[in-house]
C-alpha positions as CSV (number, residue, x, y, z in Angstrom):
1,M,54.8,194.3,60.8
2,G,55.9,190.9,62.1
3,F,54.7,189.3,58.9
4,L,56.7,191.8,56.8
5,T,59.8,191.3,58.9
6,A,59.6,187.5,58.5
7,L,59.0,188.0,54.7
8,S,62.0,190.3,54.4
9,R,64.3,187.9,56.4
10,R,63.3,185.0,54.2
11,R,63.7,187.0,51.1
12,T,67.2,187.9,52.1
13,L,68.1,184.3,52.8
14,L,66.7,183.3,49.4
15,L,68.6,185.9,47.5
16,C,71.8,185.1,49.2
17,L,71.5,181.5,48.5
18,L,70.6,182.1,44.8
19,I,73.6,184.3,44.4
20,Q,75.8,181.6,45.9
21,L,74.4,178.8,43.8
22,L,73.9,180.5,40.4
23,Q,76.8,182.0,38.6
24,V,76.0,185.6,37.6
25,T,77.3,186.2,34.1
26,S,77.0,188.7,31.4
27,W,74.4,187.9,28.7
28,S,76.9,187.4,25.9
29,S,79.1,184.9,27.8
30,A,76.5,182.8,29.6
31,W,77.0,179.9,27.1
32,T,80.6,179.5,26.3
33,Q,81.8,178.2,22.9
34,G,82.6,174.5,23.1
35,A,80.1,173.7,25.8
36,P,78.5,170.3,25.5
37,R,74.9,170.2,24.2
38,L,74.0,167.7,26.9
39,R,75.9,167.4,30.3
40,L,74.8,164.1,31.9
41,S,75.8,163.1,35.4
42,F,76.3,159.6,36.6
43,R,72.7,159.6,38.0
44,D,71.4,160.9,34.7
45,L,73.0,158.0,32.8
46,Q,71.7,155.4,35.2
47,T,68.2,156.9,35.0
48,S,68.2,156.9,31.2
49,N,69.3,153.2,31.2
50,S,72.1,154.0,28.8
51,S,75.0,153.1,31.1
52,T,75.9,150.1,33.3
53,V,78.7,150.3,35.7
54,I,80.4,147.5,37.8
55,I,81.9,149.0,40.9
56,G,82.7,147.1,44.1
57,S,80.9,144.0,42.9
58,I,84.1,142.0,42.4
59,N,87.2,142.0,44.6
60,S,89.7,143.7,42.4
61,S,90.9,147.0,41.0
62,S,93.0,148.7,38.4
63,Y,91.2,147.6,35.2
64,Q,94.0,148.6,32.7
65,A,93.7,146.0,30.0
66,L,90.6,145.5,27.8
67,L,90.1,143.0,24.9
68,L,86.9,143.0,22.9
69,D,85.7,140.2,20.6
70,E,82.9,141.6,18.5
71,D,82.0,138.3,16.8
72,R,81.7,136.2,19.9
73,G,80.3,138.9,22.1
74,W,82.6,138.9,25.0
75,L,84.9,141.4,26.8
76,L,88.0,140.5,28.7
77,A,89.2,142.9,31.4
78,G,92.6,142.6,33.1
79,A,92.8,143.8,36.7
80,K,94.8,143.3,39.9
81,N,95.4,139.5,40.3
82,H,92.3,138.8,38.1
83,I,91.1,138.4,34.5
84,F,87.4,138.8,34.0
85,L,85.2,137.6,31.1
86,F,82.1,139.7,30.6
87,H,79.3,139.1,28.1
88,S,79.5,142.4,26.3
89,D,75.7,142.5,25.7
90,N,75.1,142.7,29.4
91,L,77.7,143.5,32.0
92,N,75.2,143.0,34.8
93,E,75.6,139.2,34.5
94,S,78.2,137.8,36.9
95,P,81.5,137.6,35.0
96,D,83.7,134.5,34.8
97,K,87.0,135.1,36.4
98,I,90.5,133.7,36.7
99,Y,92.5,134.3,39.8
100,W,96.2,134.8,38.8
101,P,98.2,136.2,41.7
102,A,101.9,136.9,41.8
103,A,104.2,134.3,43.4
104,K,104.6,134.8,47.2
105,D,108.4,135.1,47.1
106,H,108.1,137.8,44.4
107,V,105.5,139.7,46.5
108,E,107.9,139.6,49.5
109,H,110.9,140.7,47.4
110,C,108.7,143.6,46.0
111,K,107.9,144.8,49.6
112,L,111.5,144.5,50.7
113,A,112.5,146.7,47.8
114,G,110.2,149.5,49.2
115,K,107.3,149.2,46.8
116,N,103.7,149.7,47.9
117,A,102.1,146.4,48.9
118,E,98.6,147.3,47.6
119,T,99.2,149.3,44.5
120,E,102.4,147.7,43.2
121,C,103.2,144.3,44.8
122,A,100.7,142.2,42.9
123,N,100.1,140.8,39.5
124,F,98.6,143.6,37.5
125,I,97.4,142.4,34.1
126,R,98.7,144.8,31.5
127,L,98.5,142.8,28.2
128,L,95.6,140.9,26.6
129,Q,96.0,140.1,22.9
130,H,94.4,137.7,20.5
131,F,96.7,134.8,19.7
132,N,94.3,132.8,17.5
133,K,90.6,132.0,17.4
134,T,90.7,130.0,20.7
135,H,93.5,131.5,22.7
136,V,94.5,134.9,24.2
137,Y,98.0,135.9,25.2
138,A,98.1,137.6,28.6
139,C,100.9,139.2,30.6
140,G,101.0,140.7,34.1
141,T,103.6,142.6,36.2
142,G,103.9,139.7,38.7
143,A,105.0,141.9,41.6
144,F,107.9,143.4,39.5
145,H,108.6,140.0,38.0
146,P,106.6,140.0,34.8
147,V,105.0,136.8,33.5
148,C,103.0,135.7,30.5
149,T,100.9,132.8,29.5
150,Y,97.8,131.7,27.4
151,I,94.1,131.7,28.2
152,D,92.0,129.0,26.5
153,L,88.6,130.3,25.5
154,G,87.6,127.3,23.4
155,L,85.3,127.5,20.3
156,S,81.9,128.0,22.0
157,S,80.8,131.6,22.2
158,E,77.9,130.9,24.5
159,E,80.0,128.9,27.1
160,P,83.7,129.7,26.6
161,T,86.2,127.5,28.4
162,F,88.1,130.4,30.0
163,L,91.0,128.6,31.6
164,L,94.6,129.8,32.2
165,I,97.3,127.4,31.1
166,P,99.8,127.2,34.0
167,H,102.4,124.9,32.3
168,L,102.9,127.5,29.5
169,V,103.7,130.4,31.9
170,E,106.9,132.1,30.8
171,S,109.0,135.2,31.5
172,G,107.4,138.5,30.6
173,R,110.7,140.4,30.4
174,G,110.6,142.5,27.3
175,K,106.9,141.9,26.8
176,C,105.4,143.5,29.9
177,P,106.5,146.3,32.3
178,Y,107.7,145.6,35.8
179,S,105.6,148.4,37.2
180,P,101.8,148.7,37.0
181,L,102.3,152.5,36.7
182,E,104.6,152.5,33.7
183,P,103.3,153.5,30.3
184,F,103.7,150.7,27.9
185,T,102.5,149.3,24.5
186,A,102.5,146.0,22.7
187,V,101.0,144.4,19.6
188,L,100.9,140.7,18.8
189,T,101.1,140.0,15.0
190,D,102.2,137.0,13.0
191,E,102.8,135.2,16.3
192,K,105.5,137.7,17.4
193,L,105.1,140.3,20.1
194,Y,106.4,143.8,19.5
195,A,106.5,145.9,22.7
196,G,107.8,149.2,24.0
197,T,108.7,148.7,27.7
198,S,111.5,148.6,30.2
199,V,113.4,145.4,31.1
200,D,114.7,146.3,34.6
201,F,113.4,146.7,38.1
202,M,114.0,150.4,38.2
203,G,112.4,151.1,34.8
204,T,115.5,152.8,33.4
205,N,116.3,150.5,30.5
206,A,113.5,151.0,28.1
207,A,113.5,149.8,24.5
208,L,111.5,148.6,21.5
209,F,111.5,144.8,21.5
210,R,110.5,141.9,19.4
211,T,110.4,138.8,21.5
212,A,109.7,135.2,20.9
213,I,106.6,133.6,22.3
214,Q,105.6,129.9,22.5
215,G,106.2,128.3,19.1
216,S,107.9,131.3,17.5
217,R,111.3,130.7,16.0
218,Q,112.3,134.2,15.3
219,H,114.9,135.5,17.8
220,Y,114.9,138.4,20.2
221,I,115.7,141.9,18.9
222,R,115.7,145.4,20.4
223,T,116.9,149.0,20.1
224,E,120.4,149.9,21.1
225,A,120.8,150.4,24.9
226,N,122.2,153.6,26.5
227,Q,122.1,155.6,23.3
228,D,120.1,158.8,23.7
229,H,119.7,159.4,20.0
230,W,117.9,156.0,19.7
231,L,115.6,156.5,22.7
232,N,115.8,159.1,25.4
233,D,113.7,158.4,28.5
234,P,110.7,157.2,26.3
235,K,107.1,156.8,27.4
236,F,105.4,154.4,25.0
237,I,101.8,155.0,24.0
238,G,100.7,152.8,21.1
239,S,101.8,150.3,18.5
240,Y,100.2,149.0,15.3
241,S,101.0,146.7,12.4
242,I,100.4,148.6,9.2
243,P,101.3,147.3,5.7
244,D,103.1,149.8,3.5
245,T,102.5,148.0,0.1
246,H,100.9,144.9,-1.2
247,S,104.1,143.0,-0.7
248,P,104.4,141.3,2.8
249,D,108.2,142.1,2.7
250,D,107.3,145.8,3.2
251,D,105.1,145.2,6.3
252,K,106.1,147.4,9.2
253,V,105.2,148.0,12.9
254,Y,104.7,151.6,13.9
255,F,105.3,152.8,17.4
256,F,104.0,156.0,19.0
257,F,105.7,157.5,22.1
258,K,107.0,160.6,23.7
259,E,110.6,161.3,24.9
260,T,113.0,164.0,26.0
261,A,114.0,165.6,22.7
262,V,117.7,165.2,21.8
263,E,117.3,168.3,19.6
264,S,116.8,170.5,22.7
265,N,119.7,171.7,24.7
266,Q,120.6,170.6,28.2
267,W,119.0,173.6,29.8
268,D,115.8,173.3,27.9
269,K,114.5,169.7,28.3
270,R,111.5,169.5,26.0
271,I,109.2,166.6,25.5
272,Y,108.5,165.6,21.8
273,T,106.1,163.1,20.4
274,R,107.6,160.5,18.0
275,V,106.4,158.0,15.5
276,A,108.9,155.2,14.8
277,R,108.8,152.2,12.6
278,V,110.7,148.9,12.1
279,C,110.5,146.2,9.4
280,K,108.9,143.0,10.4
281,N,111.6,141.0,8.6
282,D,114.4,142.8,10.4
283,V,116.7,140.2,12.0
284,G,119.6,142.6,12.9
285,G,123.1,143.0,11.5
286,K,125.7,140.3,10.9
287,R,128.9,141.9,12.1
288,S,127.4,145.0,13.7
289,L,124.0,145.8,15.3
290,I,123.7,142.1,16.2
291,N,120.2,141.5,17.7
292,R,119.6,145.2,17.2
293,W,117.1,146.9,14.8
294,T,118.8,147.9,11.5
295,T,115.6,149.5,10.2
296,F,114.6,151.6,13.2
297,L,113.7,155.2,12.2
298,K,111.7,157.9,14.1
299,A,110.2,161.3,13.2
300,R,108.5,164.0,15.3
301,L,104.7,164.3,15.3
302,V,103.6,168.0,15.6
303,C,100.3,169.1,17.0
304,S,99.9,172.8,17.3
305,V,97.5,175.7,17.0
306,P,98.8,178.3,14.4
307,G,99.5,181.7,15.9
308,P,100.6,185.2,14.6
309,E,104.1,185.5,13.2
310,D,104.6,181.7,13.3
311,R,104.3,181.6,17.1
312,D,102.3,178.4,17.4
313,T,100.9,176.9,20.6
314,Y,102.3,173.4,20.8
315,F,100.7,170.4,22.4
316,D,103.8,168.2,22.6
317,E,102.9,165.4,25.0
318,L,101.1,162.4,23.4
319,E,98.5,160.8,25.7
320,D,96.8,158.3,23.5
321,I,96.6,157.1,19.9
322,F,93.9,155.5,17.8
323,L,93.9,154.1,14.3
324,L,90.6,154.5,12.4
325,E,90.4,151.9,9.7
326,T,89.4,152.9,6.2
327,R,88.6,151.0,3.0
328,D,92.3,151.1,2.3
329,E,94.1,149.0,4.9
330,Q,97.4,150.7,4.1
331,N,96.1,154.2,4.9
332,P,94.2,154.4,8.2
333,L,93.6,157.7,9.8
334,V,95.7,158.3,12.9
335,F,94.0,160.2,15.8
336,G,96.3,161.5,18.6
337,V,95.4,163.1,21.9
338,F,98.0,165.6,23.1
339,S,98.4,167.7,26.2
340,A,100.2,170.8,27.2
341,S,100.6,171.5,30.9
342,S,102.7,174.3,32.6
343,A,102.3,176.9,35.3
344,V,100.6,179.3,32.9
345,F,98.9,177.0,30.4
346,K,96.9,173.8,30.5
347,G,95.0,172.2,27.7
348,S,94.5,169.2,25.4
349,A,94.2,168.8,21.6
350,V,93.3,166.2,19.1
351,C,95.2,166.0,15.8
352,V,94.6,163.7,12.9
353,Y,97.4,162.4,10.6
354,S,97.4,160.6,7.3
355,M,99.8,157.7,6.7
356,A,100.9,159.4,3.5
357,S,102.4,162.3,5.5
358,I,104.0,159.9,8.0
359,R,105.6,157.9,5.2
360,A,106.7,161.1,3.5
361,A,108.7,162.1,6.6
362,F,110.5,158.7,6.5
363,K,111.3,159.2,2.8
364,G,112.7,162.6,3.5
365,P,116.2,163.8,4.7
366,F,117.9,162.5,7.8
367,A,118.8,164.6,10.8
368,H,122.5,164.9,11.7
369,K,124.7,166.3,14.4
370,E,127.7,168.3,13.2
371,G,129.7,171.4,13.8
372,L,131.6,172.7,16.8
373,D,128.4,173.0,18.9
374,Y,127.0,169.7,17.7
375,R,123.8,171.1,16.5
376,W,121.2,169.0,14.7
377,V,121.0,169.9,11.1
378,E,119.7,168.3,7.9
379,Y,122.1,165.6,6.6
380,K,123.2,166.5,3.0
381,G,125.9,163.9,2.6
382,R,125.9,160.7,0.6
383,I,123.2,158.2,1.5
384,P,124.2,154.6,1.1
385,Y,122.3,151.9,-0.9
386,P,119.9,150.4,-0.1
387,R,118.4,153.4,1.5
388,P,118.6,153.1,5.4
389,G,115.2,152.0,6.8
390,T,114.3,150.0,3.7
391,C,113.0,146.5,4.3
392,P,115.0,143.8,2.6
393,S,113.1,142.0,-0.2
394,E,114.3,139.2,-2.5
395,T,111.7,140.3,-5.0
396,Y,113.1,143.8,-5.4
397,D,116.8,143.0,-4.8
398,P,118.0,139.4,-4.7
399,L,121.3,140.6,-3.2
400,H,119.6,141.8,-0.1
401,K,117.3,139.0,1.1
402,S,117.9,139.8,4.8
403,T,119.1,142.7,6.9
404,Q,122.2,140.6,7.5
405,D,123.0,141.1,3.8
406,F,123.1,144.9,4.1
407,P,126.5,146.4,3.3
408,D,128.6,147.7,6.2
409,D,128.1,151.3,5.2
410,V,124.3,150.9,5.6
411,I,124.6,149.4,9.0
412,S,127.2,152.0,10.0
413,F,124.9,154.8,8.9
414,M,122.0,153.4,10.8
415,R,124.0,153.4,14.1
416,G,123.8,157.2,14.3
417,H,120.9,158.3,12.0
418,Q,117.6,157.2,13.5
419,L,116.0,160.7,13.5
420,M,114.3,162.2,10.4
421,W,114.8,165.9,9.7
422,E,111.2,166.7,8.6
423,V,108.3,166.6,11.0
424,V,104.9,165.2,10.5
425,H,102.1,167.8,10.5
426,P,98.4,166.9,11.0
427,L,95.7,167.3,8.4
428,N,95.0,171.0,7.7
429,R,98.1,171.7,9.9
430,K,95.9,172.2,13.0
431,P,93.9,170.2,15.6
432,V,90.4,169.1,15.0
433,F,89.5,169.7,18.6
434,V,91.1,171.9,21.3
435,R,90.1,172.1,25.0
436,T,91.8,174.7,27.2
437,G,90.9,176.1,30.6
438,A,89.0,172.9,31.6
439,P,89.5,171.3,35.0
440,Y,90.6,168.1,33.3
441,L,93.0,166.8,30.6
442,L,92.0,164.5,27.8
443,K,93.7,161.0,28.2
444,K,92.1,158.5,25.8
445,V,90.4,158.5,22.4
446,V,88.4,156.1,20.2
447,V,86.7,157.1,17.0
448,D,83.5,155.8,15.2
449,R,82.9,156.4,11.5
450,V,79.1,157.0,11.3
451,E,77.0,156.9,8.2
452,A,74.4,159.8,8.2
453,D,71.9,161.0,5.7
454,D,74.2,163.7,4.3
455,G,77.5,161.8,4.5
456,Q,80.0,160.1,6.8
457,Y,81.2,161.7,10.0
458,N,83.9,160.9,12.6
459,V,82.5,160.8,16.1
460,L,85.3,161.1,18.8
461,Y,84.9,159.7,22.3
462,L,87.5,161.4,24.5
463,A,88.1,160.3,28.0
464,T,89.5,162.5,30.8
465,D,91.5,162.2,34.0
466,E,88.3,162.9,35.9
467,G,86.2,160.0,34.7
468,K,84.3,162.0,32.0
469,V,83.7,161.1,28.4
470,L,83.2,163.8,25.7
471,K,81.3,162.8,22.6
472,V,82.6,165.1,19.8
473,I,81.6,165.2,16.2
474,S,83.9,166.5,13.5
475,I,82.0,168.2,10.7
476,P,83.9,168.9,7.4
477,K,83.6,172.4,6.0
478,E,84.8,174.2,2.9
479,S,88.5,174.6,2.1
480,W,89.5,171.5,4.0
481,Q,88.4,173.0,7.3
482,S,86.3,171.3,10.0
483,E,84.1,172.1,12.9
484,A,84.1,170.2,16.2
485,I,80.9,170.1,18.2
486,V,80.7,168.6,21.7
487,L,77.4,166.6,21.7
488,E,77.7,165.2,25.2
489,E,79.7,165.3,28.4
490,L,79.2,162.1,30.4
491,S,80.2,161.4,34.0
492,V,80.7,157.7,33.6
493,F,81.7,156.9,37.1
494,Q,80.1,158.0,40.4
495,K,83.4,159.4,41.8
496,P,86.0,161.3,39.7
497,T,88.6,158.8,38.6
498,P,91.0,158.7,35.6
499,I,89.8,156.6,32.7
500,L,92.5,153.9,31.9
501,N,91.1,152.3,28.7
502,M,88.3,152.4,26.2
503,K,87.0,149.9,23.6
504,L,84.3,150.7,21.0
505,S,81.8,148.1,19.7
506,T,80.2,149.3,16.5
507,K,78.3,146.1,16.2
508,R,76.5,146.5,19.6
509,Q,76.7,150.3,19.6
510,Q,78.4,150.3,23.0
511,L,81.5,152.0,24.5
512,Y,83.4,150.1,27.2
513,V,85.3,152.2,29.7
514,S,87.6,151.1,32.5
515,S,89.1,152.8,35.5
516,V,90.8,151.9,38.7
517,S,87.4,151.2,40.3
518,G,85.4,149.4,37.6
519,V,84.2,148.8,34.1
520,A,81.3,150.7,32.4
521,Q,79.2,150.0,29.4
522,V,77.8,153.2,27.8
523,S,75.5,153.4,24.8
524,L,76.7,155.4,21.9
525,H,73.5,157.4,21.6
526,R,70.6,158.8,23.7
527,C,68.4,160.3,21.0
528,D,65.3,160.6,23.2
529,L,67.2,163.0,25.5
530,Y,67.6,165.7,22.8
531,G,63.9,166.6,23.0
532,K,60.4,165.7,21.8
533,A,60.2,168.0,18.8
534,C,61.6,167.7,15.3
535,A,63.6,170.9,15.6
536,D,65.3,169.6,18.8
537,C,66.4,166.5,17.0
538,C,67.7,168.4,14.0
539,L,69.5,171.0,16.1
540,A,71.4,168.2,18.0
541,R,73.3,167.3,14.8
542,D,73.9,163.8,16.1
543,P,74.6,161.4,13.2
544,Y,73.2,158.5,15.3
545,C,69.8,160.2,15.6
546,A,67.0,161.4,13.3
547,W,63.4,162.6,13.5
548,D,61.1,159.7,12.5
549,G,57.8,161.7,12.4
550,S,56.9,161.2,16.1
551,S,60.2,161.2,18.1
552,C,64.0,161.5,18.0
553,S,65.2,158.0,17.5
554,R,68.2,155.9,16.1
555,Y,69.0,156.6,12.5
556,F,69.6,153.6,10.2
557,P,71.1,154.3,6.8
558,T,69.2,151.4,5.3
559,N,65.8,152.9,6.3
560,K,64.5,154.9,3.4
561,R,61.4,156.2,5.2
562,R,60.5,159.7,3.8
563,A,59.4,160.9,7.2
564,R,63.0,160.8,8.6
565,R,64.6,164.1,9.1
566,Q,68.3,164.7,9.7
567,D,70.8,167.6,9.0
568,V,74.1,167.0,10.6
569,K,76.1,169.4,8.4
570,H,74.0,172.5,9.0
571,G,71.5,171.6,11.7
572,D,68.8,173.7,10.1
573,P,65.3,172.8,11.4
574,K,63.7,175.2,8.9
575,S,64.6,173.0,6.0
576,Q,63.8,169.7,7.8
577,C,60.8,170.3,10.0
578,H,58.5,172.6,8.0
579,D,56.0,169.9,7.1
580,I,55.9,168.1,10.5
581,G,55.3,170.8,13.0
582,D,57.8,171.4,15.6
583,G,55.5,172.4,18.5
584,F,57.8,175.0,19.8
585,D,55.2,177.7,20.2
586,D,53.0,175.5,22.4
587,V,54.6,176.8,25.6
588,E,52.5,176.8,28.8
589,E,52.2,180.3,30.3
590,K,52.8,180.2,34.1
591,V,51.4,182.9,36.4
592,I,53.9,184.2,38.9
593,Y,53.1,186.6,41.8
594,G,55.6,189.1,43.1
595,V,55.4,191.6,45.9
596,E,56.3,195.3,45.3
597,T,59.9,196.2,46.4
598,N,60.7,192.5,46.8
599,S,62.6,190.3,44.3
600,T,61.5,187.4,42.1
601,Y,63.2,184.8,40.0
602,L,62.1,183.5,36.6
603,E,63.6,180.2,35.7
604,C,64.7,179.3,32.1
605,V,66.8,176.2,31.6
606,P,67.5,175.4,27.9
607,R,67.8,171.8,26.9
608,S,71.1,172.5,25.0
609,Q,74.0,174.3,26.6
610,Q,75.0,175.5,23.1
611,T,71.9,177.8,23.1
612,S,72.0,181.6,23.5
613,I,69.2,183.0,25.6
614,R,67.5,186.4,25.5
615,W,64.5,187.7,27.5
616,T,61.6,189.8,26.2
617,V,58.7,191.4,28.0
618,Q,55.3,192.8,26.9
619,H,53.7,195.1,29.5
620,P,49.9,195.6,29.8
621,R,48.5,197.8,27.2
622,A,51.7,197.7,25.2
623,D,51.5,196.9,21.5
624,H,54.7,194.9,21.3
625,S,57.4,193.3,23.4
626,H,60.9,194.5,23.9
627,E,64.2,192.8,24.9
628,L,65.4,193.1,28.5
629,K,68.8,194.5,29.0
630,N,71.1,193.7,31.9
631,D,71.1,196.5,34.5
632,D,71.0,197.0,38.2
633,R,67.5,195.5,38.6
634,F,67.6,192.7,36.1
635,V,70.4,190.2,36.8
636,Y,71.0,187.5,34.2
637,M,71.9,184.1,35.7
638,E,72.9,180.7,34.3
639,H,69.3,179.3,34.7
640,G,67.1,182.3,34.6
641,I,66.7,186.0,35.5
642,L,66.5,187.7,38.9
643,I,64.5,190.9,39.2
644,H,65.4,193.2,42.1
645,Q,63.0,195.5,43.8
646,L,59.8,194.9,41.8
647,E,57.8,197.8,40.7
648,T,54.2,197.8,39.6
649,R,55.3,198.7,36.0
650,D,57.2,195.4,35.9
651,A,54.0,193.4,35.4
652,G,53.7,191.7,32.0
653,I,54.4,188.7,29.9
654,Y,58.0,187.5,30.1
655,S,59.3,185.2,27.4
656,C,62.6,183.3,27.4
657,M,63.8,182.9,23.8
658,A,66.4,180.3,22.9
659,E,68.6,180.9,19.8
660,E,70.8,178.3,18.2
661,L,72.2,178.2,14.6
662,S,70.0,181.2,13.7
663,F,66.9,179.3,14.8
664,S,64.8,181.0,17.6
665,H,62.0,179.6,19.7
666,T,60.3,180.3,23.0
667,I,61.1,177.8,25.8
668,A,59.5,179.5,28.8
669,R,56.7,182.1,29.3
670,Y,55.6,183.8,32.5
671,S,52.8,186.2,33.4
672,L,54.2,188.3,36.2
673,R,51.7,190.0,38.5
674,V,53.0,192.5,41.0
675,I,51.1,193.0,44.2
676,E,51.2,196.4,45.8
677,H,52.1,196.9,49.5
678,E,48.7,198.2,50.5
679,H,47.1,194.9,49.4
680,I,49.4,192.7,51.5
681,G,47.4,190.9,54.2
682,A,44.0,192.4,53.2
683,P,41.0,190.0,53.3
684,P,40.0,188.6,50.0
685,S,37.2,190.3,48.0
686,R,33.9,188.6,48.7
687,G,32.5,189.4,45.3
688,G,35.6,188.7,43.4
689,A,36.2,185.7,41.3
690,A,37.8,182.8,43.1
691,S,41.4,182.0,42.2
692,R,42.4,178.5,41.4
693,V,45.6,176.4,41.3
694,V,46.8,174.9,38.1
695,G,50.0,172.9,38.0
696,G,51.1,174.2,41.4
697,V,50.7,177.9,40.3
698,R,47.9,180.1,41.6
699,Q,45.8,181.5,38.7
700,G,44.3,184.9,39.5
701,P,41.0,186.3,38.2
702,T,42.6,189.0,36.2
703,P,45.7,188.9,33.9
704,F,47.5,191.9,35.5
705,G,47.3,194.2,38.4
706,P,46.7,193.7,42.2
707,S,44.5,191.0,43.7
708,H,43.3,190.7,47.3
709,L,45.2,187.5,48.2
710,H,46.7,186.1,51.4
711,Y,50.4,185.5,51.8
712,K,50.1,181.8,51.0
713,D,48.3,182.7,47.7
714,Y,51.0,184.8,46.1
715,M,54.1,183.0,47.5
716,Q,53.7,180.2,44.9
717,L,57.0,180.8,43.1
718,S,58.2,177.8,41.1
719,I,61.8,177.4,42.2
720,S,63.6,174.1,42.1
721,G,60.3,172.2,42.0
722,M,58.9,173.8,45.3
723,S,57.2,177.0,46.3
724,A,59.3,179.9,47.6
725,D,57.6,179.4,51.0
726,E,58.8,175.8,51.2
727,Y,62.2,176.7,49.8
728,C,62.7,179.5,52.4
729,D,61.5,177.3,55.2
730,Q,64.0,174.6,54.2
731,I,66.9,177.1,54.1
732,W,65.8,178.7,57.4
733,H,65.7,175.3,59.2
734,R,69.0,174.3,57.6
735,T,70.6,177.5,59.0
736,K,69.1,176.9,62.5
737,R,70.3,173.3,62.4
738,R,73.8,174.3,61.4
739,Q,73.9,176.9,64.3
740,K,72.6,174.2,66.7
741,M,75.4,171.8,65.7
742,H,78.0,174.6,66.1
743,N,76.7,175.3,69.7
744,L,76.9,171.6,70.5
745,K,80.5,171.4,69.4
746,W,81.5,174.4,71.6
747,K,79.6,172.9,74.5
748,Q,81.4,169.5,74.1
749,A,84.8,171.3,73.8
750,L,84.1,173.2,77.0
751,E,83.2,170.1,78.9
752,N,86.3,168.3,77.6
753,R,88.4,171.2,78.8
754,K,86.8,171.1,82.3
755,G,87.5,167.4,82.5
756,R,91.2,167.9,81.7
757,V,91.4,170.5,84.5
758,R,89.8,168.2,87.0
759,R,92.2,165.3,86.1
760,H,95.3,167.5,86.1
761,P,94.8,170.3,88.7
762,R,97.2,173.2,88.6
763,T,99.8,172.9,91.5
764,E,100.6,176.0,93.4
């Protein structure tokens, strides 16, 4: 009886722990739509040698700026008071570094102004841009006194010079923000810096600037100040130089930002995302708008999920932007990450825009404020010539060689008509990827165009505010539709931390990720982790990977080997693996012993989280197997099935079947043997066949039915890599240890109380 009592007690502890650790779900919702095929922890990435992270090895933090040189093989990282030069092939090598602190008087002034000494009063590097083949232009906050200068890298790629040029240090006002926390964007093109930032200590005077740098003759120009219809509390996200035509006179710089919408009323302050543009050859007006943009226009970017009766769900706040270059340099694809956060809804979406739709909005009607209530409506009045927003060109109109040649009515019109009436919708008028209900928001995006056996695919790398990176593939479907599949969810850093920047190296097949705590290098593919069978590799639908006849390995479009198998569009193993042999039916059958009226747990962990699982059982003397249904005795869990109160009729062959994309295969098989109560503790049969242990599992002499075994013989359940006996002992000792620590704390508290009474006796 003592043995049965101990067994019952341990069984109770085991069941309680299992219920706490494993989420009990219904069979249909165990694997939710949009789950990543592989979820890899920080340790998994380190073990697979597909990630290298620098954390705490260098005395700095806040790695916000990254600059990658694919040809020369180096990576620049701007951090607090430092600029680091890494060899992009191997981040484990000690980096070269430049120490560039803020001036001491600026640090003291920053502290006196009430700023945080550690997180704000230092020189945080915010800008790293290529100036030419040998120099990089760098800017830092300078303890709320922004400064810029050049870094000399020399011509040698193996041993770069990497020196900061102190005598060329200049003011960073209008080029770099004062605060390390302020969103900001800048692009250096044609030796001119275009930036979206603030130019005051408080960060209230924000504008779009073109400022002169060393050697540049073109003068300073900006948006109009204190004009809400120009910019209304903007948060700048990205900027790019994109040619509109083959004529250099039409070259423009596009800015992406979010701001408080002037279209909304004062009681409904909405945030809208904008795309704005200016002409590179804009020099401002002659009598009006002097040193101000005369070609500045903006339009709204919409990212929404269509709903019934035109009630769309809007993701209005832009978080990041990425331009994917195409063969036509005038028409890159624009990828934007948007968020929506409120008390009732939280989520992220990725929308893709064409430059044709953006240009169409700028060619459309203007928005205008009119009427007694000053509502924004479509402007239907006369539009002056040349059309406002047009770049001056001597080739097209000799009378308008410069913006200073524009007629007064054009300049007057531009003072109050920056906003376009029509909005910019994404391709297919809906996002390519949506994530709602997740504990994180998407913050950054980079995109790789990958050549696969059945076409080209866009692979998105989406960074979160918890240090994760999602690898998502967009698969085109019929009727201009697309399907997004999450291939991987990677925990890049050991501790959850927002990802600040990402750079993609297609040449080295690496992703470089930065956060407050460090820089990580992550491989774009981990083909060997998908499985060791052809069907595993095919089901993954990863364009980087293909079955080469013996393993899942990197796919190269130039390799014409006939043995290679890949099907990204459909992921159909039946069409790809029929002549190779997938090996899925070769599943080891494990023998599991269970005690009547007790419970047992059968583990089944599919390699892919996009797999649906079902269990079948074939009882002794039965002609066929049948599917198990969820009821009071069979509890379906995330990683297996728990059978309550075993009965002798439960003995049989249990098979765990994985189903994905209409392909089904067995991934686990157990022979469950139920031992009746009257056989517990009985001596073993002298004439019976000896049992043996194979792979840590006791093999009985008969396939089903009772055997005369001791307690240690049938308590060989394979749970978490140890027997149930070891597992229960571990939990039992852990409980006793926790109780002992609790008693020690109470004892210490009681002694402390007695000591206080002795030191301070109560007076009568």
